[in-house]
Structures are given as C-alpha cells and as structure tokens.
N, C-alpha and C positions, 0 to 999 in steps of 0.2 A: 502494501499499501504506500502510494508519492503521501508526503507529510504538508502538502496542499489536502489532500484528503482527509489526513490526521487531522487537520487543525477543525475541519469541518466540522466533522465527527465526535471533536473533543468537545466543539466549544455547542454543538447539541445535546449532549451528552449532561454539561454541568447542568445548563438553563435543569437538561428531562431531571432532574435525579431534586432541582431545590421544587419544583414542580411535581416531584411524588408527591416526596415526604409532606411538603403543605398541604398537599387539598388530599393527604392522607389523615390530617383535625376535622374534616370535615365532617363523613360517619362519626366520626365521634361526638360529637355535638353533643345530641339528643340527649348519650349518656353524658358523658361528664355534668349536663346541666338537671335532668332530670335525679343524678347521683348525689349532686347538692342540694336538693331541690329550691333552687332557683330562678326565679320572675327577668324578665328577659331584661328592663334595669340591670338588677343585679346582677344580670351572664355581661350587662355592659360593661360594668364598669370592670370587671375582671379581664375581656377582652381587652379593654384600654392598656391593661400594659404589656404586653404585646408591644404596640406598638411602641411603648414608653422604649421598651428593649432595642425597637429597630432603630431609634429617633437615638438614645446613649449610642451603639454601634459606628453611625454613621462620619463624627466628628475623626474613627480612629481610623477606617478601615482605606481611604482613599491615599492615608500616611505609610498601613503599611500595608494594599496593594505597592506600591513606588520601592516599597524598601524590597519585600520578600517578591513580587510579581501577583498577578492576577491567580498564578492553579495553587499551590500555596494557599492562597484564600481561601477558593471557594474549594478543594477537598476537603479543608479543616473546616469552615463553615459547614455540608455538609453532612462529614463526619457528627459534627454538635448537633444539628440538626435533631439527629436521627434520637440519638441520646435523649432531648432535650423532647421531642413523641413518647418516646418510655417513661419519662417523667410523668409526662402530664397525666398518663391512663393511672399511672398510679400514686396521684396525688392525692387524701385524704379530708385538706385545708385547705380553704382560698388563700392564707399568704403564704403557702405552698407554691396552691397553684399559679400564682398571680409572680410570682419570682420563676417559674420554670418555664410558662410564658412567654418573658422578657429575653429572658435564655434566647426562647424559638424565634421571637422576633429579630435579633440579635446577628445570630446565625443565617436570619433568612436577609438581610437589607446585606452583611458580609458575600456569601452564594450570591445574589445580582445585581452588585456595584459589576465583584469580582468580575460575572461573566458575558454585562454587560463590555464594561471596561476590553478585553478580551478578543471580545464579537466585532467592537467598531477601529480597533488596533486591524482586524482577520479582514474584516466591511476595504479597509484601508488597498490591503494586499490585493483584493480579489477586481478593486472598485471598478465596483457594480454592487444592487443593491440584494445586500442576504439578510439584516435583519430581523424582518417580517420573518423567514423561516429558524434564523437561529430560537427567537418565541415558540415558534413553531413547536421544537424538540420539550417548550419550558409545558406547550400547552397535551401533547403526547404525554409529556411525564402526567399531567393533573391525571391524565382519564387512568394510565397502568395504577396512578397512586390510587387515587375515587372508588378503582375498580377494585385493587386489588382486596383493600377493607375494607366495602363492601360483605365481600365473596367472604373474606374469612369472616366476617364480625355475623352472617346470612348463617352458616353451615357451622357454628356455636362458641368458633376459641375465642372469641370476650379480648377485652378492646388489649387488655396487656399483653397475652403473649403475640398478637395480631399486628400485634408495632413495636413490638421484636422481630417479627418474620421482615417487615417492612426496613425496621436499621437494618437487619443482616444484606441483604439482597443492597438492598439503598448505596453501601459499603462497599459493596462488592463492585461495584457499579466504575462508583465513583473512582475508585486505588485502580481499576484496570484502563477504562476507560476514558477515563480524565486529565492523561498521563500529557498529551501535548498543546497541551492551552502557555501560555506564553510564560516565563520563570521571571522575563523582564523588559517593562516598557518603557527603557531613559530615551535610549534610542527616538522611538516614536512621538514622544513630549517632544524631544528637545529640538527637533524638526515642525511637531509640531507646530508651539510656540515662536520661533526663529523666520517663519511661512509667516505668521500671520501677524511681528513686530516689525516685519521689510514692507507691509503693506497698505498698516492702515494702524491710526494711531492706536487700537484696543487696548494696548500695552498702561495708557494710561487708567482701567476703565477694568480695578481688577472683577468685580462680577457683572459682563453684559448683563443689561436687565432687558435683553428678550432671554434667558437664562430664569431667573426669576419668574417670567410669566410661562414657560415650559413648565417651569416646578407645579408650579397653579393645578395647570390643566391636571399634568401627573397626577395631585391628592386630588381630583374628583373620577379619572377614573382608577388608583391602587381606589378609595374609596369604595367605587362600586364595587370594585369587578375580592372588597375584601367585604363587605356586604356581599356578597352571595358567597364567600366562602362560610362565613360564619352565622350566617341566616338560613339560606336555605331551607335548612333541614327541619328548619328549628318552622319556620313557617311552610312548609309541606307539613310533619307533624299537628302544629297548632291549632294552621288558618283551613288545611285543606286535605289532611283527616287517612294524610299516609303513616300506616307504622314505624317507628322508626328502625331498625332491620331495613327497610324498602327506599327512603325519602331520602338516600346516601345517593342513589343512582343519580338520579334531582340532578345534582352537580354532574356529577359527570357524563348525563346528555347534556350539560351545559359546556363541559368541558370537550367534547367534540365536537362540535361543529367551529368553537374557537380556534380547534383545530385544522380545523381543512380553513380555515378560512388564515390562519397564513401562512399553512403551506403553502396555497396562491397567494398572497401578498406577496412576493420579490414579482410575477408577475405582471400578480395586478398597477402595483406603483411604475415599471415599467408602461404601460402602457396607457394611462391616465395620470401619473406623476401621484407626489407623497399629500400636496394641498386636497384636491377633491376624495381623496382614501382616506385621512383621517373626518373630514366633514363628511363625509356619507357615512361615514363608518358611527358618528357620534351621533347624526341625526336617528339611524336603526338600531341604536343603544337604547334613546333613549322612549325609542318608537315601543321596543322589549318591557322596561320599565312597566310603562304604563300595562301594559298588555295582561303583566301576572298577573301585573292591581288589580286592574278588574271583572277580570271576566272568574270569575266564582268553580273553578273546576279545575283536574289535575291537570287535562288539557290546553288552561294558559299556560302555567307555569311551559308543559311542552315548547304550544307555539311564539314562550315570548323569552324562554330560552332559548333557542334557537336563533330568536332574530338577536339577542341577548350578541350569541356567539362569534355567528359573523359577523355583525361590525363593528364590536369589540378587538378582535383580535388585529389589527390591524396597528391600532391608534398607539398606545409605547410603543410597540418598538419606533415608532414612524419618528416620534415625539424626540426617543431617545439617542437614534439615529440622530438627527438634525442636531439636538443639543452638543451632541460626539463632533461635529463638522463647526461649531460655531469659534471664527476665532480669538485668537489673544487668550488662550483660557487651555489648561490643562485637560485635558479628555477625564482621566481620573476625578478630576477636582467640576468640571461639570456631571459627570452624572452622579457625583459625590451628592453632589445641593438639587437639583432635580429632584432624587429619591430622598433630600431629604421634606421639601417638602411635598413630593410624592404620597410615604408613605405616611408624613402626618395626618393624609385620610387614612390608612389603619390606624390610628394614634383614635382618631376623634371619629371617623365613619362613622365602625359597629356599636359608639355610644348611643351616640346623636339617634342613630339604628335603632337603642335601647329604649331613650324615653323617649323620642317618638310615637313607637311603640305602644308605651306602656300608655301613653296619656292619648294614644290617636287609637290606632291599629297600623298590626306593617302592612297591608296595603296602601297603606296614608307615607309609611317611611320611603316605599320601589316609588311611589309618586312623586315625592321629593328629590331623591336620585336620578329616575327622570329629567325632571326640569335643570338641576346638573349641570349632567349629560349634556344636555342641545346646548348650552353656558359655550360649552367647548369644543363646540360648530361650528357657533357666531366667530369664537379669539381664533379658534386655527384658519377659519375660511383668514381673517386681517394679516396671522403674522405667519403665516403660511406663504402669505403671496410670493417674496421674493425665491421663495425654495421651491416655485414651480420646475427648476428643470434641474430636479432629482430626479 
C-alpha cells in the first residue's frame, strides 16, 4: 500500500474511532438516566460536565499537537475515550458521572482537533476537497458504534460488558490503523503562516474575525448534533413510546444518512461549491428538526432524521476546511478556536434542551434548534461568498 493511501485510511480511521465511541454513548443514555432517576433538567446539568471537559481541554490541545504531532494526541485520546466509556457504565453517583463525562468530553476534543489538523494538512497535499470524506469516516464510525452497542444491549450483555467490548475493539483499530497520521506539522505551519505574511497584513490581527464567526456557526451545528446524541433516545422513549432497548437504533438511522451525505460530499462540493453545500444543508437540517417535532409518530422521527442527516453531513466539514485555509493563523490554532466555540454548543446545547423541555416539551426544544440552524444558512450565505472557488 502506498503512503498516500495510508494517509487517507489513517485519517478516516481516526475520525471513525471518534465517532464509534462517541455514538456508543447514545444507547446507554436511557439506562444511565433511569438508573439514577433523573428528570430532563437534572440530566441536562450532568451533560454540562461533558462540555466543560471539552472546553478545559481546548487550550492545551493545540500546543500538544504542535509538540507531539496529531498522531500521538489522537491515539492517546482514543484510548482514554474508550476507558471513560467504561467508567460511565460503572458510575453510581452523580459527582462521579460528572467527572467521567468531563474526561469523556476532553478526550473527544483532543481526537477531534488532532484528526482535523491532520486532515487539513492531507487536503493541502492532495490539493482537492477531502474533508467531507474524512468526516464520513466519523459518520461511519457513529453507525458502527451505535449499532454494535445497541445489538449488545439487545442481546442482554448490559452496559458494563458492552462498553468494555467497545473499548477493546476500538483500541485495536486505533493502534493498528492510525499509525500513518503525521507525527510533526511544524513545516506545514511555517509555510502556511509565512505565505500569509507575505501576501497580506493579517499578521497584525492575531485572530481573524472570520474565525470567530465560523466558531459561532459551529456552536450551533455542534449543539444540534450534540442534542441528537444526548436526547434522541430520551425523545424516542418519552415522547414516541419506543422501548429503551430499541431507541438507540433511531440515532443509528440518523448516522446512516449523514454518512451517505459525507461520502458523497467531496463530489458535491466540487460540483456546486462550498457555499451552496453549506447553505442548502442548513436549510435541510432546520426542516428536519421541524418535521421531527411536529409529526407525533416515530415515522416522523425517521423522516426528520433522514433530512437532518443528509443536510448536516457536509456543513461542519466545510466550515472546518474553510477555517484551515484562513491566512495568518496556524492551522491547529484556527481549528482549536472554532472548536472552542463549537464545543460550547455541546456545553450549553443539552442543558438548554433540558430546561426548555422541562418548561415546555422536547418538541419545542427541537423547534428551537431548527430556528438556530436556519440562522447558520443565512450567515453562511454571506461569509462563504468569497469561498465560491473551493
């Protein structure tokens, strides 16, 4: 196998392991929530710790990648993420669950940033759109993770043994499959920043304003995806009468459609451009949330999740790819910054959903997400205009 193919496969697998372990958490949610006898608001507060862990890790991830490279950060993050999944299954006190969820969130952001940094460098080498395909690896991982966990729970293995098996499988994939990730990106950053300094005056602005705007858009999109991860099974059981053992398959349904969108995303971006891809996708996501909230039947969830998955598949990858190409800022700094704001959506999104649900209903919470994602469509139409060439 040639080195270029190894680069592509390793980068897809790093995203895939991230998606698999993260999605394996979704089928566990009803068991954890009911096991601790938590209402929606209480559970939302617990999920806050996952976002706090992500935000606490963000200032350190960029420097760690600069020093040790994406490979070591991604592999270490995958192993810790799997161990924390096991810890979640054994947590029997709220304070302990908060601590483990914080570690879970910190590991997520470490793998996410390392994988995206590696992907930006690979994309620059191949000189063609690749980011949607890499994120397709994440989506494929979510299918595998949620499906395996749902199957293990369905046959009665319980969350303890099931999470341990997920850890063993994903650790093996990580250690064997992710060895071709870059161990050093210093030369790429040096060339990237030097080129920007010789063509513009951006060196006087340490943080380009467009990075902050992109971060706000990622805040909404990460928040919407986080809401699906943490609340889909709750919505299915409480609002649509689905049994907890079966509820996890609904997230799998969403993950399948997102994967289809991402694996066709590179061709789509080449055909219609980044701007149209993001804007049309955001409109589809907003529509999907409204359908899910308004149709009082599990079929409405299936239709809504199909539209959400197809629309959301290429939004974050293209926003990240665009951020990585903004001149005058190191790639890991740009991605860490937009992920810092983006993961704030995971920090606040589930909590907001919990409180809105307690005051009104989960249906109203999903409608609120739909409105927020429509804002992404409007803003993206403006700021991605200059990126039409992509």
